[in-house]
C-alpha positions as CSV (number, residue, x, y, z in Angstrom):
1,M,-12.6,40.6,5.6
2,S,-12.4,37.8,7.9
3,N,-10.7,34.3,7.5
4,A,-12.4,31.6,7.3
5,V,-13.0,29.3,10.3
6,V,-12.8,25.7,10.6
7,P,-13.9,24.4,13.7
8,A,-12.2,20.9,14.4
9,I,-12.9,18.4,17.4
10,I,-10.4,16.4,18.9
11,N,-11.1,14.1,22.2
12,V,-7.7,13.9,23.7
13,D,-9.2,11.3,26.4
14,V,-9.7,9.3,23.7
15,E,-6.5,7.6,22.3
16,G,-6.3,5.7,19.0
17,P,-3.9,3.3,17.8
18,L,-0.1,4.4,18.9
19,I,1.9,6.4,15.4
20,S,5.2,4.0,15.5
21,R,8.4,6.6,15.3
22,H,9.1,3.9,12.4
23,L,6.6,6.1,10.1
24,Y,9.6,8.1,9.9
25,G,12.0,6.2,8.3
26,H,14.4,7.4,6.1
27,F,15.7,5.5,2.9
28,A,19.9,5.5,1.5
29,E,21.0,4.2,-1.8
30,H,23.8,3.9,-3.6
31,L,22.4,6.6,-5.9
32,G,24.5,9.6,-6.9
33,R,25.5,11.5,-4.5
34,C,23.4,9.7,-1.6
35,I,26.4,7.3,0.0
36,Y,29.7,9.0,-1.5
37,G,29.7,12.8,-0.9
38,G,26.4,12.4,1.5
39,F,26.6,9.8,4.5
40,Y,30.5,8.6,3.6
41,V,33.1,10.5,2.4
42,G,36.3,8.7,3.3
43,E,38.7,8.6,6.1
44,D,40.9,10.7,4.2
45,S,38.8,13.6,3.8
46,D,39.3,17.1,5.4
47,L,36.0,17.2,6.6
48,P,35.1,15.4,10.0
49,N,34.2,12.2,10.0
50,A,34.3,8.7,11.6
51,G,35.3,6.1,9.8
52,G,34.6,7.9,6.6
53,I,30.9,8.8,7.7
54,R,30.0,12.4,7.4
55,L,29.6,13.3,11.3
56,D,27.5,16.9,10.3
57,V,25.1,14.8,8.6
58,V,24.8,12.9,11.2
59,E,24.3,15.3,13.9
60,A,21.8,16.7,11.8
61,L,20.0,13.3,11.8
62,R,20.2,12.9,15.3
63,A,18.0,15.9,15.8
64,L,15.4,14.1,13.8
65,N,15.5,11.3,16.4
66,I,15.5,9.2,13.1
67,P,14.3,5.8,14.0
68,N,15.4,3.7,10.8
69,L,17.3,3.7,7.7
70,R,16.8,1.4,4.5
71,W,19.4,0.3,2.6
72,P,21.3,-0.7,0.0
73,G,18.4,-0.2,-1.9
74,G,16.2,0.4,-4.2
75,C,16.6,-1.3,-7.4
76,F,20.6,-0.7,-6.5
77,A,19.5,-3.8,-3.8
78,D,18.9,-6.3,-6.4
79,E,22.5,-6.0,-7.9
80,Y,24.1,-6.0,-5.0
81,H,26.0,-8.9,-3.6
82,W,27.2,-8.2,-0.5
83,M,30.7,-10.1,0.1
84,D,31.7,-7.5,-2.3
85,G,31.4,-4.9,0.5
86,I,33.1,-6.3,3.3
87,G,36.9,-7.2,4.3
88,P,39.7,-4.2,3.3
89,K,38.5,-2.0,1.2
90,D,41.9,-2.8,-1.2
91,Q,40.8,-6.1,-1.6
92,R,36.7,-5.4,-2.2
93,P,36.3,-6.1,-6.0
94,A,34.2,-2.6,-8.0
95,M,31.1,-3.3,-9.8
96,V,28.7,-1.3,-12.1
97,N,26.1,0.9,-10.6
98,T,24.1,0.0,-13.8
99,H,20.7,1.1,-12.6
100,W,22.1,4.7,-11.6
101,G,24.1,7.1,-13.8
102,N,26.2,3.6,-15.0
103,V,29.0,4.6,-13.1
104,E,31.4,2.3,-10.9
105,E,30.9,0.8,-7.6
106,N,33.8,0.8,-5.6
107,N,32.3,-1.0,-2.8
108,H,34.1,1.0,-0.2
109,F,30.9,1.7,1.6
110,G,29.2,-2.2,2.8
111,T,27.4,-4.3,5.3
112,H,30.4,-2.6,8.3
113,E,30.3,0.7,7.5
114,F,26.4,0.6,7.1
115,M,25.7,-0.8,10.4
116,A,28.3,1.9,12.0
117,L,26.2,4.5,10.0
118,C,23.6,3.3,12.2
119,E,25.0,2.9,15.6
120,L,25.8,6.6,14.9
121,L,22.7,7.7,13.9
122,G,20.8,5.5,16.5
123,A,18.6,4.7,14.4
124,E,17.3,1.2,13.6
125,P,18.7,-0.8,10.0
126,Y,16.6,-1.6,7.2
127,I,18.4,-4.1,4.7
128,S,17.1,-5.0,1.8
129,G,18.5,-8.3,0.1
130,N,18.8,-9.0,-3.4
131,V,16.1,-11.4,-4.5
132,G,16.4,-10.5,-8.1
133,S,20.2,-11.4,-9.6
134,G,21.2,-13.2,-6.1
135,T,20.7,-16.8,-4.1
136,V,18.9,-17.9,-1.3
137,K,22.2,-19.0,0.2
138,E,23.4,-15.8,-0.6
139,M,20.7,-13.6,1.6
140,S,21.0,-16.7,4.2
141,D,24.6,-16.1,5.2
142,W,24.0,-12.6,5.4
143,V,21.6,-13.0,7.8
144,E,23.6,-15.4,9.5
145,Y,27.0,-13.1,9.4
146,L,25.4,-10.0,10.8
147,T,23.1,-11.8,13.1
148,R,24.1,-14.5,14.6
149,D,26.4,-15.5,17.6
150,G,29.0,-18.3,18.8
151,D,30.9,-20.3,15.7
152,S,29.6,-20.6,12.5
153,P,31.6,-19.9,8.6
154,M,29.7,-16.6,8.8
155,V,30.6,-15.7,12.3
156,R,34.2,-16.4,11.6
157,L,34.0,-14.5,8.8
158,R,32.6,-11.7,10.6
159,K,35.5,-12.0,13.7
160,A,38.0,-11.9,10.6
161,N,36.6,-8.6,9.3
162,G,37.1,-6.8,12.9
163,R,33.2,-7.4,14.6
164,E,32.9,-9.7,17.5
165,E,29.5,-9.9,18.8
166,P,26.5,-10.0,16.5
167,W,24.4,-7.3,15.7
168,Q,20.6,-6.3,16.5
169,L,18.7,-6.7,13.1
170,R,15.1,-6.7,12.9
171,F,13.7,-5.2,9.7
172,W,14.4,-7.3,6.8
173,G,13.9,-6.7,2.9
174,L,13.1,-9.7,0.6
175,G,13.8,-7.8,-2.6
176,N,12.9,-4.8,-3.6
177,E,10.1,-3.8,-6.6
178,A,9.7,-7.1,-8.0
179,W,7.1,-6.5,-10.8
180,G,10.2,-3.8,-12.2
181,C,14.0,-3.8,-11.5
182,G,13.9,-6.2,-8.7
183,G,13.3,-9.0,-11.1
184,N,10.2,-8.0,-13.7
185,M,8.1,-11.0,-11.6
186,T,5.0,-11.8,-11.5
187,A,2.8,-11.2,-8.7
188,Q,2.2,-14.9,-8.1
189,H,6.1,-16.0,-9.1
190,Y,7.5,-13.4,-6.4
191,A,4.7,-14.6,-3.7
192,D,6.3,-17.8,-4.0
193,E,10.1,-16.5,-4.2
194,A,9.1,-14.2,-1.0
195,R,7.9,-17.3,0.8
196,R,11.0,-19.8,0.4
197,Y,13.5,-16.6,0.6
198,G,11.6,-16.2,3.8
199,T,11.8,-19.2,4.8
200,Y,15.8,-19.7,4.5
201,C,16.6,-15.9,6.4
202,R,17.0,-18.0,9.7
203,D,16.2,-16.2,13.3
204,H,19.6,-16.8,15.2
205,G,19.9,-16.6,18.8
206,D,17.6,-13.9,20.1
207,N,17.4,-12.2,17.2
208,R,13.7,-12.1,15.7
209,L,13.7,-10.7,11.7
210,Y,10.7,-8.2,10.6
211,R,10.8,-10.1,6.8
212,I,9.4,-7.8,4.9
213,A,8.1,-8.9,1.3
214,A,8.2,-6.3,-2.2
215,G,4.7,-5.0,-2.1
216,A,3.0,-3.3,-4.8
217,N,3.3,-0.3,-7.1
218,T,1.1,2.3,-6.2
219,D,-2.8,0.9,-7.1
220,D,-1.9,-2.6,-7.9
221,Y,-4.3,-4.1,-5.4
222,A,-3.9,-7.7,-6.8
223,W,-0.5,-7.7,-6.1
224,T,-1.0,-7.0,-2.2
225,E,-3.8,-10.2,-2.7
226,T,-1.3,-12.5,-4.1
227,L,1.0,-11.8,-1.2
228,M,-1.9,-12.1,1.4
229,K,-3.0,-15.3,-0.3
230,T,0.4,-17.0,-0.5
231,L,0.8,-16.4,2.9
232,G,-1.4,-19.4,3.8
233,D,-5.0,-20.1,5.6
234,L,-5.1,-17.6,7.8
235,G,-8.2,-18.8,10.1
236,C,-9.7,-17.3,12.9
237,A,-6.9,-18.1,15.2
238,Y,-4.3,-16.5,11.8
239,R,-0.5,-16.1,13.5
240,P,1.9,-15.0,10.7
241,Q,3.9,-17.7,9.1
242,P,7.3,-17.6,9.3
243,F,8.0,-16.2,5.5
244,Y,7.3,-12.6,5.9
245,Q,5.4,-10.5,7.9
246,A,4.9,-7.2,6.1
247,L,4.5,-5.8,2.5
248,S,6.0,-3.2,1.2
249,L,4.1,-0.4,-1.0
250,H,5.5,2.4,-2.9
251,Y,4.3,5.8,-4.1
252,Y,5.7,9.0,-5.6
253,T,3.9,12.1,-6.5
254,I,4.8,12.9,-9.9
255,P,2.3,15.5,-10.7
256,G,3.5,15.7,-14.8
257,T,4.3,12.3,-16.6
258,W,7.9,9.5,-16.0
259,Q,9.5,11.5,-19.0
260,D,8.6,15.0,-17.8
261,K,8.4,15.2,-13.8
262,G,8.2,18.8,-13.8
263,D,10.9,21.2,-12.3
264,A,11.3,21.6,-8.6
265,T,11.5,24.9,-8.3
266,V,10.1,26.9,-11.3
267,F,6.3,26.1,-11.2
268,G,3.2,28.2,-11.1
269,T,0.5,27.9,-8.9
270,D,-1.7,25.5,-11.5
271,D,1.5,23.0,-10.9
272,Y,1.3,23.5,-7.4
273,Y,-2.3,22.5,-6.7
274,A,-1.5,19.5,-9.2
275,T,1.0,17.9,-6.8
276,M,-0.9,18.5,-4.1
277,V,-3.9,16.5,-5.6
278,K,-1.2,13.9,-6.4
279,A,0.1,14.3,-3.0
280,A,-3.3,13.5,-1.3
281,R,-3.7,10.2,-3.2
282,I,-1.5,8.6,-1.0
283,D,-5.3,8.1,1.5
284,E,-6.7,6.6,-1.2
285,L,-4.2,3.9,-2.1
286,L,-3.5,2.9,2.1
287,T,-7.0,2.9,2.3
288,G,-7.1,0.6,-1.0
289,H,-4.1,-1.6,0.3
290,S,-5.2,-2.3,4.1
291,N,-8.7,-3.4,2.8
292,V,-7.1,-6.2,0.8
293,M,-5.3,-6.8,3.5
294,D,-8.2,-6.4,6.1
295,C,-10.3,-9.2,3.7
296,Y,-7.1,-11.8,4.9
297,D,-6.1,-10.6,8.0
298,P,-8.9,-8.7,9.9
299,G,-6.3,-8.8,13.4
300,K,-4.2,-6.5,11.1
301,T,-0.9,-8.8,12.3
302,V,0.7,-8.1,8.6
303,G,2.1,-5.2,8.8
304,L,1.8,-2.4,5.2
305,V,5.4,-0.2,4.6
306,L,5.4,2.7,2.7
307,D,9.1,1.9,1.9
308,E,9.6,4.4,-0.8
309,W,7.6,7.6,-0.8
310,G,8.0,11.1,-2.0
311,T,8.1,14.2,-4.7
312,W,10.1,13.1,-7.7
313,W,11.3,15.8,-10.0
314,N,13.0,16.2,-13.3
315,V,16.9,16.4,-12.2
316,E,18.6,19.8,-11.6
317,P,20.4,21.1,-15.1
318,G,24.1,20.2,-15.5
319,T,23.4,17.2,-13.0
320,N,24.2,13.3,-14.2
321,P,20.2,12.2,-15.0
322,G,20.9,9.3,-12.7
323,F,22.3,11.0,-10.1
324,L,18.3,12.0,-9.7
325,Y,19.5,15.0,-7.6
326,Q,16.7,17.6,-6.9
327,Q,15.8,20.6,-5.1
328,N,13.7,20.6,-2.3
329,T,11.1,23.7,-1.9
330,L,8.3,25.3,0.5
331,R,5.8,22.4,-1.9
332,D,7.9,20.1,-1.1
333,A,7.7,20.1,2.6
334,L,4.0,20.8,2.6
335,V,4.1,17.2,0.5
336,A,5.4,16.1,3.2
337,G,3.2,17.3,6.1
338,L,0.0,16.3,4.0
339,H,1.6,12.9,3.8
340,F,2.0,12.6,7.4
341,D,-1.7,13.4,8.6
342,V,-2.4,10.5,6.3
343,F,-0.1,8.4,7.6
344,H,-1.0,8.8,11.5
345,R,-4.7,8.2,10.7
346,H,-4.1,4.8,9.0
347,S,-1.4,3.6,12.1
348,D,-3.6,0.9,12.3
349,R,-1.9,-0.9,9.6
350,L,1.4,1.2,8.4
351,V,3.9,0.4,10.6
352,M,7.0,1.8,8.6
353,A,7.7,4.8,5.9
354,N,10.7,5.9,4.4
355,I,11.2,8.9,2.4
356,A,13.2,8.8,-0.6
357,Q,15.7,10.0,-0.1
358,T,17.9,11.1,3.0
359,V,20.8,12.8,1.5
360,N,21.1,14.4,-2.2
361,V,18.6,12.3,-3.8
362,L,14.9,12.9,-4.6
363,Q,13.3,14.7,-2.0
364,A,16.0,14.7,0.4
365,M,16.3,15.8,4.1
366,I,19.9,17.2,3.0
367,L,22.0,18.4,0.7
368,T,25.5,18.9,0.2
369,D,27.6,20.9,-1.8
370,P,30.2,19.0,-3.9
371,D,32.4,21.8,-4.2
372,S,32.5,23.8,-0.7
373,G,31.3,20.7,1.5
374,A,28.6,23.1,2.6
375,L,25.5,21.5,4.2
376,V,21.7,22.6,3.8
377,L,18.9,21.3,5.9
378,T,16.0,21.5,3.6
379,P,12.4,22.6,4.1
380,T,11.1,18.8,4.5
381,Y,14.0,18.5,6.6
382,H,11.8,20.6,9.4
383,V,8.7,19.2,8.7
384,F,10.4,15.7,10.2
385,E,11.8,17.9,13.0
386,M,8.4,19.7,13.8
387,N,6.3,16.4,13.9
388,K,8.8,14.1,15.8
389,G,6.7,14.5,18.9
390,H,3.9,12.6,17.4
391,H,7.0,9.5,17.4
392,D,5.0,6.5,19.4
393,A,2.5,9.0,20.7
394,A,-0.9,8.0,20.5
395,S,-3.0,9.1,17.9
396,L,-6.1,11.2,18.6
397,R,-8.9,11.4,15.9
398,V,-9.7,14.6,14.5
399,D,-13.3,15.8,13.5
400,I,-14.6,18.7,10.8
401,P,-18.2,18.5,11.5
402,S,-18.8,21.4,8.8
403,G,-15.8,20.2,6.5
404,V,-12.9,21.3,5.3
405,P,-12.4,24.5,2.6
406,T,-12.0,22.6,-1.1
407,R,-10.5,23.8,-4.0
408,Q,-11.6,21.9,-7.5
409,V,-8.3,21.1,-9.2
410,G,-9.1,19.9,-12.6
411,E,-12.0,17.0,-12.3
412,Q,-10.6,16.0,-8.5
413,T,-11.4,17.8,-5.4
414,L,-8.7,18.8,-3.3
415,A,-9.2,19.7,1.1
416,T,-6.9,22.5,1.1
417,V,-6.9,22.4,5.3
418,S,-5.0,19.1,6.8
419,V,-5.0,18.7,10.7
420,S,-3.8,15.5,12.6
421,A,-3.2,15.1,16.5
422,S,-1.5,12.9,19.2
423,R,-1.2,12.6,22.5
424,K,2.0,11.4,24.7
425,D,3.4,12.3,28.1
426,G,0.5,14.7,29.4
427,K,1.1,16.7,25.9
428,V,-1.1,17.2,22.5
429,L,1.0,17.7,19.4
430,V,-1.7,19.4,17.1
431,S,0.0,19.5,13.5
432,L,-1.8,21.8,10.9
433,S,-1.3,22.2,7.3
434,N,-3.3,25.1,5.1
435,L,-2.5,24.3,1.3
436,D,-3.6,27.7,-0.3
437,A,-1.9,29.2,-2.2
438,A,-3.2,32.3,-1.4
439,E,-6.0,32.3,1.6
440,P,-5.6,32.2,4.9
441,V,-7.2,30.1,7.6
442,D,-8.0,30.5,11.1
443,V,-8.8,26.6,12.5
444,E,-10.6,26.5,15.9
445,L,-9.4,23.4,18.0
446,D,-12.4,22.2,20.1
447,L,-9.9,20.0,22.7
448,R,-12.3,18.1,24.9
449,G,-11.4,15.4,27.3
450,G,-9.0,17.5,28.9
451,T,-7.3,21.4,30.1
452,V,-5.3,23.3,28.2
453,T,-2.4,24.9,30.6
454,G,-0.3,26.2,28.2
455,A,0.6,26.1,24.1
456,R,3.7,26.3,22.0
457,S,3.3,26.6,18.3
458,R,5.7,26.8,15.5
459,I,5.2,28.0,11.8
460,L,6.7,26.6,8.4
461,T,6.3,29.2,5.5
462,A,7.5,31.6,3.4
463,E,6.9,34.1,1.0
464,K,6.8,32.2,-2.2
465,L,5.8,28.1,-2.8
466,Q,9.2,28.2,-4.7
467,S,11.2,29.0,-2.7
468,H,14.4,27.1,-0.8
469,N,17.5,26.4,0.8
470,T,20.8,27.0,-0.3
471,P,24.5,27.3,1.3
472,E,24.4,31.4,0.7
473,T,20.3,31.7,1.9
474,P,20.1,28.1,4.4
475,D,17.3,29.5,5.8
476,A,15.2,30.9,3.5
477,V,12.7,28.0,4.6
478,A,13.0,27.4,8.2
479,P,10.6,27.0,11.2
480,R,9.8,29.9,13.7
481,A,8.1,30.2,16.6
482,H,3.7,31.2,15.7
483,E,2.7,33.5,17.7
484,Q,-0.6,33.7,16.4
485,V,-2.7,31.2,18.5
486,T,-5.2,32.4,21.0
487,A,-6.6,30.4,23.6
488,T,-10.8,30.0,23.7
489,A,-13.2,28.9,26.3
490,T,-12.8,25.1,24.3
491,G,-9.0,25.2,23.1
492,L,-6.7,27.2,20.8
493,R,-7.5,28.8,17.7
494,V,-5.0,28.3,15.3
495,H,-4.5,31.4,12.3
496,L,-2.9,29.4,9.3
497,P,-1.2,31.6,7.0
498,A,-1.6,30.5,3.1
499,H,1.1,27.9,2.2
500,S,1.8,27.2,5.6
501,F,2.9,24.3,7.9
502,V,2.1,24.7,11.6
503,T,2.6,22.8,14.7
504,V,0.8,23.5,18.0
505,E,2.1,21.4,21.4
506,A,-0.7,22.0,24.5
507,R,0.0,21.0,27.6
508,L,-2.8,19.5,29.8
509,A,-3.9,19.9,33.3
């Protein structure tokens, strides 16, 4: 029995919007073991570290060309007071992390430590300021402390704490989830606050902030419309007002309910397909919010930032429910691959995305064992690594004239093949996912406008959807060379086994 064949047309000489590297961003919150025991182990740790920052974690993330890192939250951001996290560690006041586990936060990882981490990673910092329980002055002072040169009260304080030169900092969040844990505000109340806070988050010297307003939850299009209206009368010659330059959006893939989200590793085929349907909804949401923004900003000068996304399961048995520690299987990797294909198609409006979260929390890149200190790269990590050739590449449109294979999942129709492509430096990178749990498929790539002189392909799959990596089996789900790619008269034919993610890099004449 022959495999189904899906023809896909890619005009490699017709380039679309740039796929910003920042669509591959990350998120680190003071939550569970993300910071302490993940990124930060302290200077007295036996693990190799630089100023307490765990160096094997840094090395693993540098291999992804990590573009940015969001911090300190999340919900934690709106109860975090930055001045508690500067100065000598033994003099920093402790606090209670009321959102995540009700545990004590000693503030040993603060502004200087975070900026040092970003420098080690080669990543741009994205800081979320405190709107929920903070003040305009507090946020304004933080920006001054970080970015101002010369002489001022905050500059003198920074220098007293060991940093002479200001940091370069672009990405600045005006609070987080203002509709919920960030203050339970109405859309109009928060929009007015965002204008106020954005006004006092000054540009110092040559540093230019890119202010990101706390946007909608899932399909709250009215929230997005309120923020766009509050920017002011855009008119025909619209220029962004100084209040904020982007809006955020949060969406998690949760096939169950908030009370019972499902198990990360123990699930059946029906659970798997339900997950994929929820993951595919991100296309609908990005389209909906973009359409609202287009009504007020047809020139697409205001960015959309999906700064929290990913799978969310029940915590692993025996772990603190407030720490959100979950395993990460091949299913999670396929969710990530599907998301990135959608992100690439929306790169005209979507300027940044941040998976939740980088280490030991939710859909993590890295899991660290609290006892042995072992570091495990998750299946999701490998999707990020395999896709890094899309960073700052020109998107390419993919047309599938006969339509993709589909599967009926309850009342929803799931496309079981997903493809996206980009071009950079004379190479075309094509990412392909076969979401069918049991059936393979071949994709016939018709690469028009160029001649393929060679190709390299890799595949990420495993025997079971539930396969995952552990300290004992760190490579149960890991990429390997994919030999089932053949040249055709018009391009390449790619075989996709069931439940697989494949990348093909084609060199062009």
